[in-house]
All heavy atoms as an XYZ file, in Angstrom:
781
protein
N      69.300    172.050     26.722
C      69.981    170.907     26.217
C      70.072    169.884     27.330
O      70.384    170.200     28.504
C      71.358    171.343     25.805
C      72.218    170.060     25.460
S      73.890    170.546     24.914
C      73.536    170.830     23.230
N      69.793    168.645     27.032
C      69.737    167.560     28.043
C      71.192    167.277     28.548
O      72.169    167.537     27.735
C      69.188    166.268     27.420
N      71.267    166.823     29.711
C      72.619    166.501     30.307
C      72.575    165.065     30.789
O      71.503    164.504     31.103
C      73.006    167.393     31.453
C      73.176    168.849     30.964
C      72.050    167.381     32.638
N      73.732    164.419     30.919
C      73.845    163.109     31.345
C      74.746    163.046     32.599
O      75.864    163.536     32.573
C      74.462    162.187     30.292
O      73.620    162.233     29.105
C      74.521    160.677     30.729
N      74.270    162.492     33.662
C      75.104    162.218     34.807
C      75.788    160.923     34.598
O      75.186    159.877     34.229
C      74.254    162.089     36.090
C      74.997    161.502     37.262
C      75.849    162.537     37.979
C      74.031    160.863     38.306
N      77.166    160.867     34.772
C      77.928    159.641     34.680
C      78.589    159.497     36.042
O      79.266    160.417     36.468
C      78.974    159.660     33.561
C      79.808    158.379     33.530
C      78.327    159.929     32.195
N      78.321    158.368     36.686
C      78.815    158.196     38.023
C      79.311    156.785     38.153
O      78.643    155.810     37.914
C      77.661    158.398     39.011
C      78.077    158.496     40.440
O      79.265    158.511     40.774
N      77.122    158.405     41.363
N      80.620    156.641     38.555
C      81.236    155.312     38.805
C      81.141    155.057     40.238
O      81.556    155.877     41.092
C      82.695    155.271     38.295
O      82.683    155.569     36.864
C      83.304    153.924     38.500
N      80.673    153.878     40.633
C      80.490    153.467     42.046
C      81.123    152.120     42.267
O      80.872    151.144     41.516
C      78.986    153.396     42.308
C      78.197    154.699     42.030
C      76.932    154.295     41.207
C      77.850    155.380     43.297
N      81.957    151.998     43.308
C      82.618    150.774     43.623
C      81.958    150.332     45.012
O      82.080    151.016     45.993
C      84.068    150.935     43.814
C      84.706    149.565     44.155
C      86.208    149.560     44.187
C      86.791    148.216     44.525
N      88.260    148.271     44.633
N      81.386    149.233     44.944
C      80.665    148.596     46.112
C      81.690    147.939     46.976
O      82.430    147.086     46.487
C      79.546    147.654     45.735
C      78.936    147.067     47.006
C      78.525    148.417     44.928
N      81.844    148.328     48.270
C      82.739    147.733     49.202
C      81.973    147.003     50.329
O      82.582    146.368     51.161
C      83.684    148.781     49.783
C      84.617    149.233     48.675
C      82.993    149.921     50.489
N      80.677    147.153     50.303
C      79.818    146.467     51.252
C      78.922    145.511     50.557
O      79.295    144.898     49.588
N      77.721    145.416     51.067
C      76.779    144.468     50.462
C      76.217    144.910     49.163
O      75.633    145.988     49.066
C      75.618    144.282     51.502
O      74.470    143.687     50.888
N      76.377    144.117     48.114
C      75.754    144.420     46.811
C      74.235    144.572     46.893
O      73.645    145.369     46.292
C      76.202    143.462     45.722
C      75.508    143.662     44.374
C      77.744    143.598     45.485
N      73.683    143.666     47.699
C      72.226    143.636     47.897
C      71.698    144.969     48.511
O      70.713    145.557     48.052
C      71.751    142.471     48.704
C      71.957    141.121     48.128
C      73.424    140.599     48.122
O      74.205    141.120     48.970
O      73.744    139.726     47.346
N      72.440    145.493     49.528
C      72.106    146.752     50.119
C      72.212    147.871     49.106
O      71.436    148.783     49.024
C      72.993    147.086     51.370
C      72.667    146.232     52.519
O      71.608    145.576     52.511
O      73.469    146.181     53.500
N      73.392    147.882     48.357
C      73.589    148.862     47.265
C      72.458    148.867     46.273
O      71.872    149.939     46.001
C      74.906    148.515     46.551
C      75.097    149.378     45.254
C      75.479    150.703     45.323
C      74.849    148.802     43.996
C      75.706    151.409     44.208
C      75.013    149.509     42.869
C      75.453    150.826     42.988
N      72.019    147.715     45.831
C      70.966    147.654     44.836
C      69.575    148.069     45.420
O      68.852    148.809     44.743
C      70.870    146.236     44.279
C      71.983    145.870     43.399
C      72.010    144.435     42.840
O      71.188    143.630     43.327
O      72.803    144.138     41.953
N      69.358    147.785     46.695
C      68.095    148.208     47.311
C      68.079    149.750     47.499
O      67.074    150.381     47.102
C      68.011    147.585     48.699
C      66.756    148.010     49.479
C      66.773    147.325     50.858
N      67.944    147.398     51.572
C      68.427    148.501     52.183
N      67.709    149.591     52.149
N      69.530    148.507     52.887
N      69.162    150.306     47.960
C      69.231    151.756     48.154
C      69.159    152.516     46.849
O      68.476    153.492     46.717
C      70.497    152.177     48.988
C      70.599    153.667     49.133
C      70.422    151.596     50.395
N      69.983    152.043     45.824
C      69.933    152.739     44.580
C      68.576    152.693     43.849
O      68.182    153.577     43.172
C      71.094    152.340     43.659
O      71.070    150.872     43.460
C      72.444    152.708     44.244
N      67.864    151.542     44.032
C      66.536    151.439     43.455
C      65.592    152.462     44.085
O      64.811    153.073     43.441
C      66.022    150.003     43.607
N      65.766    152.577     45.408
C      64.915    153.583     46.087
C      65.218    155.023     45.693
O      64.345    155.832     45.445
C      65.110    153.463     47.666
C      64.268    154.383     48.465
O      63.007    154.533     48.115
O      64.709    155.008     49.384
N      66.554    155.324     45.532
C      66.933    156.659     45.028
C      66.399    156.863     43.630
O      65.839    157.973     43.334
C      68.464    156.763     45.073
C      68.958    156.783     46.534
C      68.904    158.091     44.344
C      70.489    156.658     46.623
N      66.506    155.915     42.795
C      66.054    156.008     41.390
C      64.541    156.262     41.356
O      64.094    157.158     40.573
C      66.438    154.768     40.583
O      67.820    154.601     40.578
C      65.927    154.906     39.157
N      63.797    155.570     42.164
C      62.384    155.771     42.178
C      62.014    157.186     42.645
O      61.103    157.854     42.055
C      61.644    154.753     43.100
C      60.179    154.758     43.048
C      59.608    154.571     41.608
O      60.236    153.783     40.830
O      58.594    155.185     41.363
N      62.735    157.660     43.646
C      62.544    159.102     44.062
C      62.861    160.042     42.946
O      62.034    160.989     42.657
C      63.418    159.376     45.266
C      63.368    160.850     45.751
C      62.264    161.332     46.363
C      64.404    161.652     45.359
C      62.155    162.677     46.710
C      64.382    163.017     45.704
C      63.191    163.509     46.380
O      63.145    164.891     46.679
N      64.044    159.830     42.308
C      64.468    160.792     41.222
C      63.494    160.770     40.065
O      63.266    161.818     39.394
C      65.840    160.382     40.778
C      66.913    160.579     41.928
S      67.018    162.199     42.614
C      68.558    162.753     41.918
N      62.869    159.676     39.791
C      61.905    159.577     38.663
C      60.799    160.610     38.817
O      60.170    160.980     37.829
C      61.270    158.192     38.602
C      62.218    157.140     38.057
C      61.590    155.784     37.947
N      60.466    155.833     36.932
C      59.325    155.211     37.108
N      59.034    154.503     38.244
N      58.367    155.352     36.192
N      60.468    160.999     40.036
C      59.396    161.925     40.301
C      59.824    163.376     40.231
O      58.954    164.266     40.419
C      58.800    161.578     41.708
C      58.465    160.156     41.956
C      57.479    159.559     40.844
O      56.501    160.233     40.513
N      57.810    158.408     40.364
N      61.135    163.609     40.051
C      61.591    164.974     40.103
C      61.475    165.680     38.681
O      61.611    165.049     37.696
C      63.103    164.956     40.537
C      63.304    164.343     41.879
C      62.340    164.822     42.932
O      62.220    166.010     43.242
N      61.552    163.932     43.519
N      61.237    167.007     38.739
C      61.138    167.692     37.529
C      62.400    167.634     36.660
O      63.510    167.728     37.213
C      60.939    169.181     37.973
C      60.408    169.081     39.382
C      61.007    167.816     39.871
N      62.240    167.411     35.377
C      63.408    167.360     34.446
C      64.027    165.975     34.310
O      64.909    165.834     33.486
N      63.575    164.999     35.093
C      64.140    163.612     34.973
C      63.684    163.047     33.686
O      62.529    163.178     33.254
C      63.613    162.774     36.130
C      63.941    161.356     36.019
C      65.139    160.897     36.675
C      63.124    160.451     35.337
C      65.420    159.521     36.548
C      63.467    159.107     35.225
C      64.571    158.645     35.848
O      64.962    157.319     35.809
N      64.620    162.403     32.972
C      64.329    161.749     31.713
C      64.363    160.210     31.878
O      63.411    159.508     31.642
C      65.241    162.192     30.546
C      65.071    163.686     30.322
C      64.979    161.366     29.296
C      66.052    164.282     29.314
N      65.518    159.698     32.245
C      65.649    158.243     32.401
C      66.962    157.913     33.214
O      67.799    158.856     33.414
C      65.658    157.498     31.038
O      66.835    157.832     30.303
N      67.134    156.655     33.446
C      68.261    156.187     34.297
C      68.695    154.763     33.904
O      67.850    153.983     33.473
C      67.859    156.214     35.763
C      68.902    155.714     36.667
N      68.932    154.360     37.066
C      69.924    156.379     37.327
C      69.958    154.255     37.978
N      70.552    155.412     38.050
N      69.993    154.505     33.921
C      70.523    153.211     33.692
C      71.601    152.916     34.800
O      72.324    153.808     35.068
C      71.198    153.042     32.382
C      70.273    153.112     31.164
C      71.004    152.997     29.864
O      71.998    153.700     29.694
N      70.560    152.106     29.054
N      71.648    151.722     35.270
C      72.728    151.274     36.164
C      73.401    150.105     35.419
O      72.727    149.112     35.172
C      72.125    150.843     37.522
C      73.257    150.521     38.566
S      74.292    151.910     39.076
C      73.181    152.724     40.199
N      74.690    150.235     35.201
C      75.420    149.177     34.482
C      76.352    148.538     35.480
O      76.932    149.206     36.323
C      76.273    149.815     33.331
C      75.493    150.741     32.402
C      76.466    151.400     31.448
C      74.436    149.921     31.670
N      76.547    147.232     35.380
C      77.450    146.485     36.231
C      78.655    146.021     35.324
O      78.409    145.481     34.287
C      76.820    145.257     36.885
C      77.756    144.479     37.805
C      77.171    143.214     38.236
N      75.856    143.433     38.873
C      75.524    142.989     40.046
N      76.338    142.197     40.738
N      74.374    143.230     40.563
N      79.855    146.094     35.844
C      81.035    145.676     35.151
C      80.939    144.150     34.974
O      80.716    143.408     35.969
C      82.317    146.092     35.869
O      83.382    145.454     35.306
N      81.265    143.656     33.786
C      81.378    142.199     33.628
C      82.703    141.673     34.133
O      82.832    140.470     34.489
C      81.310    141.859     32.079
C      79.918    142.134     31.484
C      79.927    141.929     29.964
C      78.809    141.320     32.156
N      83.727    142.486     34.257
C      84.992    142.083     34.759
C      85.077    142.180     36.302
O      85.821    141.393     36.936
C      86.153    142.894     34.121
C      86.241    142.570     32.664
C      87.412    143.358     32.102
N      87.485    143.123     30.682
C      88.201    143.792     29.846
N      88.926    144.835     30.287
N      88.254    143.528     28.580
N      84.419    143.194     36.842
C      84.489    143.407     38.326
C      83.027    143.670     38.728
O      82.617    144.760     38.699
C      85.352    144.548     38.651
C      85.558    144.754     40.130
O      84.765    144.179     40.918
N      86.541    145.518     40.492
N      82.356    142.660     39.234
C      80.976    142.776     39.609
C      80.680    143.748     40.739
O      79.515    143.990     41.061
C      80.500    141.357     39.970
C      81.744    140.614     40.249
C      82.831    141.313     39.528
N      81.693    144.294     41.379
C      81.457    145.317     42.452
C      81.561    146.717     41.888
O      81.470    147.675     42.678
C      82.416    145.119     43.561
C      82.042    143.889     44.439
O      80.992    143.324     44.271
N      82.953    143.539     45.344
N      81.786    146.892     40.579
C      81.887    148.179     39.998
C      80.665    148.451     39.145
O      80.322    147.652     38.288
C      83.211    148.377     39.218
C      83.229    149.725     38.404
C      84.383    148.191     40.055
N      80.036    149.589     39.332
C      78.816    150.008     38.613
C      79.084    151.326     37.996
O      79.776    152.171     38.496
C      77.623    150.070     39.577
C      77.281    148.751     40.156
C      77.987    148.210     41.253
C      76.160    148.084     39.667
C      77.599    147.011     41.817
C      75.853    146.839     40.207
C      76.529    146.340     41.282
N      78.420    151.525     36.839
C      78.382    152.933     36.224
C      76.907    153.318     36.134
O      76.048    152.541     35.570
C      79.061    152.915     34.830
C      78.864    154.281     34.218
C      80.554    152.566     34.969
N      76.651    154.478     36.651
C      75.270    154.968     36.620
C      75.175    156.068     35.476
O      76.043    156.949     35.430
C      74.940    155.601     37.988
C      73.660    156.300     38.042
C      73.444    156.966     39.392
O      74.463    157.325     40.052
O      72.249    157.099     39.739
N      74.140    155.952     34.724
C      73.834    157.021     33.733
C      72.426    157.504     33.995
O      71.479    156.782     34.062
C      73.845    156.399     32.269
C      75.197    155.709     31.882
C      75.022    155.031     30.520
C      76.385    156.715     31.854
N      72.345    158.814     34.236
C      71.031    159.425     34.471
C      70.881    160.638     33.500
O      71.871    161.423     33.396
C      70.906    159.871     35.938
N      69.776    160.628     32.859
C      69.499    161.681     31.814
C      68.515    162.676     32.398
O      67.460    162.302     32.883
C      69.027    161.039     30.529
C      69.915    159.990     30.147
C      69.760    158.658     30.470
C      71.018    160.245     29.235
C      70.661    157.697     30.041
C      71.881    159.304     28.854
C      71.692    158.057     29.236
O      72.627    157.054     28.830
N      68.892    164.024     32.280
C      68.108    165.077     32.842
C      67.859    166.195     31.706
O      68.715    166.326     30.856
C      68.820    165.711     33.974
C      68.862    164.809     35.226
C      69.718    163.828     35.392
C      67.875    164.798     36.283
N      69.470    163.166     36.558
C      68.311    163.765     37.120
C      66.734    165.545     36.560
C      67.608    163.467     38.273
C      66.092    165.222     37.695
C      66.490    164.223     38.592
N      66.784    166.878     31.783
C      66.477    167.958     30.843
C      67.533    169.003     30.850
O      67.971    169.569     29.846
C      65.115    168.443     30.955
C      64.040    167.505     30.548
C      62.611    168.028     30.809
O      62.476    169.179     31.174
O      61.699    167.225     30.562
N      67.861    169.439     32.095
C      68.785    170.512     32.378
C      69.666    170.203     33.585
O      69.184    169.526     34.527
C      68.115    171.840     32.594
C      67.304    172.339     31.435
C      66.672    173.727     31.718
C      65.272    173.555     32.221
N      64.623    174.822     32.499
N      70.873    170.780     33.620
C      71.704    170.557     34.760
C      71.035    171.143     36.022
O      71.157    170.557     37.099
C      73.074    171.299     34.595
N      70.284    172.216     35.919
C      69.598    172.798     37.040
C      68.603    171.798     37.631
O      68.374    171.807     38.872
C      68.847    174.072     36.614
C      69.787    175.162     36.235
C      70.271    175.081     34.775
O      69.751    174.224     33.998
O      71.201    175.821     34.419
N      67.931    171.021     36.818
C      66.994    170.004     37.366
C      67.732    169.011     38.191
O      67.225    168.625     39.313
C      66.233    169.288     36.166
C      65.363    170.179     35.409
O      65.517    170.223     34.142
N      64.507    170.932     36.029
N      68.900    168.533     37.753
C      69.615    167.573     38.511
C      70.125    168.124     39.765
O      70.076    167.566     40.858
C      70.810    167.055     37.690
C      71.697    166.094     38.423
N      72.928    166.474     38.981
C      71.478    164.771     38.779
C      73.378    165.433     39.621
N      72.549    164.389     39.508
N      70.619    169.360     39.712
C      71.156    170.068     40.982
C      70.003    170.161     41.956
O      70.250    169.892     43.161
C      71.745    171.424     40.565
C      72.316    172.198     41.717
C      73.417    171.465     42.414
C      72.793    173.557     41.240
N      68.859    170.614     41.583
C      67.717    170.731     42.533
C      67.401    169.421     43.140
O      67.087    169.312     44.337
C      66.553    171.351     41.781
N      67.442    168.322     42.363
C      67.085    167.035     42.819
C      68.077    166.564     43.861
O      67.663    166.010     44.900
C      66.929    166.025     41.652
N      69.374    166.714     43.640
C      70.345    166.168     44.587
C      70.467    167.082     45.852
O      71.037    166.692     46.839
C      71.753    166.008     43.958
C      72.342    167.294     43.451
C      71.645    164.962     42.850
C      73.794    167.173     42.998
N      69.917    168.336     45.726
C      69.936    169.170     46.947
C      68.661    169.007     47.760
O      68.513    169.582     48.843
C      70.108    170.620     46.511
C      71.420    170.956     45.973
C      71.591    172.367     45.532
O      70.596    173.053     45.207
N      72.774    172.881     45.487
N      67.708    168.199     47.343
C      66.494    168.036     48.044
C      66.694    167.124     49.255
O      67.545    166.296     49.321
C      65.474    167.346     47.084
O      65.752    166.038     46.832
N      65.828    167.352     50.245
C      65.805    166.548     51.453
C      65.504    165.040     51.123
O      66.114    164.161     51.710
C      64.820    167.034     52.486
C      65.205    168.361     53.086
O      66.445    168.709     53.054
O      64.334    169.075     53.615
N      64.695    164.830     50.133
C      64.316    163.459     49.808
C      65.503    162.667     49.276
O      65.620    161.502     49.623
N      66.376    163.299     48.471
C      67.534    162.703     47.877
C      68.537    162.448     49.069
O      69.068    161.405     49.237
C      68.186    163.477     46.805
C      69.514    162.883     46.369
C      69.534    161.806     45.474
C      70.671    163.492     46.767
C      70.725    161.280     45.095
C      71.910    162.965     46.391
C      71.915    161.857     45.542
N      68.792    163.503     49.876
C      69.784    163.450     50.881
C      69.473    162.408     51.949
O      70.308    161.688     52.380
C      69.917    164.784     51.549
C      70.593    165.796     50.702
C      70.677    167.110     51.343
N      71.348    168.122     50.553
C      71.574    169.323     50.871
N      71.328    169.781     52.041
N      72.169    170.203     49.970
N      68.205    162.228     52.259
C      67.817    161.172     53.244
C      68.020    159.804     52.695
O      68.306    158.872     53.461
C      66.393    161.379     53.678
O      65.458    161.118     52.644
N      67.876    159.631     51.428
C      68.063    158.283     50.841
C      69.524    157.964     50.594
O      69.928    156.813     50.748
C      67.268    158.219     49.442
C      65.773    158.104     49.683
C      65.062    158.340     48.350
N      63.611    158.100     48.546
C      62.772    158.982     49.127
N      63.215    160.145     49.515
N      61.492    158.679     49.219
N      70.311    158.951     50.113
C      71.691    158.667     49.752
C      72.562    158.307     50.943
O      73.588    157.625     50.817
C      72.288    159.796     48.935
C      72.726    160.995     49.858
C      73.435    159.370     48.076
N      72.117    158.666     52.125
C      72.883    158.325     53.346
C      72.918    156.802     53.508
O      73.816    156.242     54.186
C      72.283    158.977     54.606
O      70.916    158.560     54.752
C      72.383    160.483     54.521
N      71.959    156.058     52.891
C      71.950    154.648     52.966
C      73.110    153.985     52.224
O      73.393    152.741     52.398
N      73.882    154.714     51.468
C      75.051    154.215     50.763
C      76.335    154.350     51.583
O      77.419    153.832     51.184
C      75.269    154.899     49.427
C      74.131    154.640     48.413
C      74.375    155.449     47.136
C      74.081    153.136     48.073
N      76.289    154.988     52.726
C      77.482    155.197     53.612
C      77.936    153.817     54.034
O      77.193    153.003     54.493
C      77.158    156.051     54.734
N      79.199    153.533     53.815
C      79.791    152.311     54.206
C      79.589    151.137     53.192
O      80.176    150.093     53.315
N      78.706    151.434     52.150
C      78.472    150.435     51.109
C      79.272    150.663     49.904
O      79.617    149.746     49.199
C      76.927    150.435     50.780
C      76.614    149.469     49.640
C      76.043    150.115     52.050
N      79.572    151.909     49.633
C      80.392    152.284     48.326
C      81.572    153.124     48.827
O      81.548    153.762     49.831
C      79.557    153.081     47.353
C      79.049    154.388     47.884
C      78.450    152.148     46.814
C      78.440    155.295     46.849
N      82.593    153.113     47.916
C      83.679    154.067     48.034
C      83.158    155.441     47.517
O      82.091    155.490     46.964
C      84.904    153.602     47.202
C      85.650    152.493     47.804
C      86.832    152.081     46.980
O      87.064    152.633     45.852
O      87.636    151.247     47.462
N      83.947    156.487     47.697
C      83.546    157.751     47.238
C      83.134    157.698     45.756
O      83.945    157.363     44.907
C      84.711    158.743     47.429
C      84.231    160.202     47.092
C      85.297    161.168     47.437
C      84.901    162.496     46.848
N      85.038    163.580     47.669
N      81.884    158.115     45.446
C      81.497    158.093     44.030
C      82.162    159.168     43.180
O      82.707    160.115     43.778
C      79.964    158.330     44.089
C      79.766    159.016     45.442
C      80.863    158.564     46.323
N      82.047    159.110     41.901
C      82.667    160.103     41.065
C      81.643    160.685     40.090
O      81.802    160.512     38.831
C      83.860    159.510     40.260
O      83.388    158.440     39.431
C      84.927    159.058     41.199
N      80.593    161.346     40.569
C      79.611    161.862     39.641
C      80.046    163.106     38.938
O      80.821    163.953     39.433
C      78.407    162.218     40.565
C      79.105    162.541     41.860
C      80.301    161.601     41.956
N      79.605    163.203     37.619
C      79.881    164.425     36.842
C      78.787    164.519     35.786
O      78.256    163.536     35.394
C      81.299    164.378     36.200
C      81.779    165.730     35.854
O      81.044    166.790     36.045
O      82.935    165.902     35.404
N      78.498    165.706     35.357
C      77.470    165.930     34.283
C      78.182    166.124     32.943
O      79.234    166.798     32.837
C      76.600    167.195     34.590
C      75.752    167.031     35.796
C      74.978    168.372     36.026
C      74.764    165.884     35.657
N      77.619    165.572     31.905
C      78.166    165.583     30.564
C      77.073    166.057     29.586
O      75.852    165.845     29.821
C      78.659    164.206     30.138
C      79.809    163.707     30.891
C      79.625    163.173     32.142
C      81.103    163.881     30.440
C      80.804    162.713     32.892
C      82.240    163.472     31.153
C      82.043    162.860     32.350
O      83.143    162.484     33.120
N      77.532    166.609     28.483
C      76.612    166.884     27.319
C      77.027    166.122     26.141
O      78.189    165.756     26.018
C      76.596    168.385     27.004
C      77.941    168.933     26.502
C      77.882    170.434     26.270
O      76.842    171.020     26.328
O      78.932    170.922     25.990
N      76.049    165.798     25.309
C      76.372    165.024     24.070
C      77.044    165.912     22.977
O      76.592    167.015     22.789
C      75.053    164.454     23.497
C      75.327    163.742     22.147
C      74.416    163.447     24.438
N      78.165    165.427     22.561
C      78.934    166.174     21.559
C      78.666    165.481     20.181
O      78.536    166.123     19.067
C      80.457    166.163     21.772
C      80.716    166.869     23.141
C      81.221    166.779     20.718
C      80.234    168.249     23.182
N      78.553    164.134     20.210
C      78.374    163.380     18.937
C      77.590    162.099     19.333
O      77.873    161.493     20.376
C      79.674    163.022     18.301
C      79.551    162.149     17.091
N      79.109    162.673     15.883
C      79.728    160.829     16.945
C      79.073    161.709     15.010
N      79.453    160.548     15.608
N      76.643    161.749     18.442
C      75.922    160.507     18.678
C      75.788    159.869     17.336
O      75.397    160.463     16.378
C      74.559    160.796     19.272
C      73.791    159.565     19.614
C      72.490    159.885     20.365
O      72.143    161.053     20.477
O      71.804    158.940     20.762
N      75.991    158.489     17.332
C      75.817    157.710     16.166
C      74.942    156.493     16.479
O      75.089    155.894     17.510
C      77.141    157.234     15.559
N      73.975    156.257     15.609
C      73.138    155.070     15.829
C      73.249    154.083     14.635
O      73.796    154.475     13.597
C      71.641    155.525     15.942
C      71.455    156.363     17.180
C      71.157    156.260     14.723
N      72.847    152.889     14.810
C      72.897    151.896     13.742
C      72.163    152.393     12.543
O      71.166    153.021     12.600
C      72.356    150.555     14.256
N      72.716    152.008     11.384
C      72.071    152.393     10.112
C      70.882    151.520      9.829
O      70.707    150.500     10.245
C      73.102    152.207      8.969
C-alpha cells in the first residue's frame, strides 16, 4: 500500500537557499526505489511555511531513502534555513474525486 510523507517546514533563513536545497533533495529522491511523486506547497498566508507531500510505494522505500548517504549529505544544507521539520508517514483512508 502506498504511503504519503507529510512534512511541515518553516523557513527561518533564505527562501532561495531552501528552494535550491529542496529541489536537489527531490531530484535525488526521484531516483530512489519506490518513489512515486512529490509536491511542495507554500502557504498563501505565511510565505515562509511550506508543506511537503511525497508519495512512496512502501514505508520501507522511504526509510531506505532517508537513511542513504545521498539524502543525508543533501539534507544538511537545510541546517540554519528551517526550523525543526515535522515529517510523518500517512496512509489513505478515504479519497474523493470530482464527479
